[in-house]
C-alpha positions as CSV (number, residue, x, y, z in Angstrom):
1,M,107.2,-67.6,58.5
2,L,107.6,-64.8,55.9
3,E,106.1,-61.5,56.7
4,L,104.9,-60.8,53.2
5,R,105.5,-57.1,53.4
6,P,103.0,-55.0,51.6
7,N,105.2,-52.6,49.5
8,C,108.4,-52.0,47.7
9,E,110.7,-50.2,50.1
10,C,112.2,-48.2,47.3
11,C,109.2,-46.8,45.3
12,D,106.4,-47.8,47.7
13,R,104.6,-49.8,45.0
14,D,101.9,-52.0,46.5
15,L,102.9,-55.7,46.6
16,P,99.9,-57.9,47.6
17,P,100.5,-61.3,49.0
18,D,99.9,-62.9,45.6
19,S,102.1,-60.6,43.7
20,A,104.4,-62.2,41.2
21,D,106.5,-59.0,41.1
22,A,107.7,-59.0,44.7
23,R,111.4,-59.8,45.3
24,I,113.0,-60.5,48.7
25,C,116.5,-61.2,50.1
26,T,117.2,-63.6,53.1
27,F,116.4,-60.8,55.5
28,E,113.0,-60.2,53.8
29,C,113.9,-56.8,52.5
30,T,111.1,-56.4,49.9
31,F,111.3,-54.7,46.5
32,C,109.3,-54.8,43.3
33,A,110.8,-56.5,40.2
34,D,111.2,-53.1,38.4
35,C,113.4,-51.6,41.2
36,V,115.3,-54.8,41.5
37,E,116.1,-54.9,37.8
38,T,116.5,-51.2,37.1
39,R,118.1,-49.8,40.3
40,F,119.8,-52.7,42.1
41,S,120.9,-55.1,39.4
42,G,119.4,-58.0,41.5
43,V,121.4,-57.2,44.7
44,C,119.9,-56.2,47.9
45,P,121.0,-52.7,48.8
46,N,120.8,-53.4,52.5
47,C,122.8,-56.6,52.9
48,G,124.4,-57.3,49.5
49,G,122.6,-60.5,49.1
50,D,120.5,-61.9,46.1
51,L,117.0,-60.7,45.5
52,S,114.7,-63.6,44.5
53,A,111.0,-64.0,43.7
54,R,109.0,-64.0,46.9
55,P,107.0,-67.2,47.4
56,I,103.2,-66.8,47.1
57,R,101.3,-67.9,50.2
58,P,98.2,-69.9,49.2
59,A,95.0,-67.9,49.6
60,A,93.6,-70.5,51.8
61,A,96.5,-69.9,54.3
62,L,96.2,-66.1,54.3
63,H,93.2,-66.1,56.8
64,R,95.2,-68.0,59.4
65,F,98.6,-66.6,58.6
66,P,97.9,-63.0,57.2
67,A,100.5,-60.8,55.4
68,S,102.1,-57.9,57.1
69,L,100.4,-54.5,57.0
70,K,103.6,-52.7,58.0
71,R,105.0,-50.6,55.2
72,V,108.8,-50.3,55.2
73,Y,110.7,-47.4,53.6
74,K,114.5,-47.0,53.4
75,A,116.5,-44.1,52.1
76,H,118.4,-45.7,49.3
77,P,120.0,-43.2,47.0
78,A,118.8,-45.1,43.9
79,C,115.2,-44.6,45.2
80,A,115.2,-40.9,45.8
81,A,113.7,-40.0,42.4
82,V,110.9,-42.5,42.6
83,R,109.7,-42.3,46.3
84,P,106.7,-40.2,47.1
85,P,107.3,-37.4,49.6
86,P,106.4,-38.1,53.2
87,P,102.8,-37.3,54.2
88,S,103.9,-34.1,56.0
89,E,105.4,-32.7,52.8
90,R,102.5,-33.7,50.4
91,P,100.1,-31.0,49.2
92,Q,96.9,-30.8,51.2
93,P,93.7,-30.9,49.4
94,P,91.7,-27.5,49.4
95,S,89.5,-27.0,52.4
96,S,86.4,-27.0,50.1
97,W,86.9,-30.8,49.4
98,A,86.0,-31.5,53.1
C-alpha cells in the first residue's frame, strides 16, 4: 500500500492525500508537480525513474488506511534555494510573544 507521504521532499510543500499536485516514482519518492516540472524534468533525482501523478486514496478508505505523517527531506542540489532552513537555524520569535 502506498504511504502517501505528506510533503514534497524538495520544497517541503504540503501534499495532502487528495492532492492532484503530488508526484511519485516507483520507490514512492514524493515531489510536488512544480518541482518535478521545473527542477527535475519529470525524472526522480533519487532513482532516475519517471515521476507520475500519485493516485488519490478515496476518502472513505483514509480512516482505515491513513496517509503517512512522516515528512521526508533530501539534500538535492536543485532544491537548495527553495528548502526552508532546518528548525535549529530558523529565527526564534521574540520572548514577548510567549
